[in-house]
C-alpha positions, -999 to +999 in steps of 0.1 A: -001-002-001+013+033-011+004+064+009+006+099-006+021+119+023+009+155+005-027+140+008-023+127+040-010+159+055-041+178+039-063+159+058-051+177+091-054+210+076-090+211+075-103+200+111-138+216+103-148+191+078-167+163+097-169+128+077-195+106+090-195+070+077-216+042+085-240+062+110-278+057+104-299+089+099-326+092+127-360+100+115-368+138+125-380+171+110-350+192+118-332+209+091-297+192+100-295+157+099-294+136+129-273+107+136-268+082+162-246+088+186-228+075+218-239+087+253-228+083+287-248+085+319-240+082+356-262+065+380-274+083+413-249+063+431-218+072+409-229+112+411-232+109+451-197+091+448-183+118+425-196+144+450-181+128+482-147+127+460-148+162+454-158+171+491-129+149+504-105+167+480-118+202+492-113+190+528-076+179+521-069+212+503-080+231+535-065+208+558-030+213+543-032+249+542-026+247+578-041+269+608-037+305+611-014+312+641-034+346+651-065+323+655-049+294+673-034+319+698-069+338+702-083+303+709-055+293+734-059+325+753-098+322+755-096+287+768-066+296+797-091+324+807-122+305+805-139+328+781-145+305+751-179+294+750-194+263+734-232+263+728-249+235+748-270+221+718-237+218+696-219+200+725-248+177+730-251+168+693-214+163+690-212+137+718-246+120+706-230+117+670-198+103+681-216+077+704-240+064+681-226+069+645-191+052+650 
């Protein structure tokens, strides 16, 4: 088989030309021809998995930044002088969640 190098190179010079071969035309009333195409869809579980993956990546990025030294110093001071306040409801929720969701 002999390939004409000039013709082969010319095929890559016109990327706007689309050649569809072997595709079946779908019935329709639109002006443009409709062809069968491959489609991909994700299950709800896969979408949920992707969302969890995105959240975990965001958490890792945030934790990699490190804590603000000024904020840590304010917290240390507030704990030391007993002015740091945790809402009772939030504390109870955290304890119950840790106890029952482990």
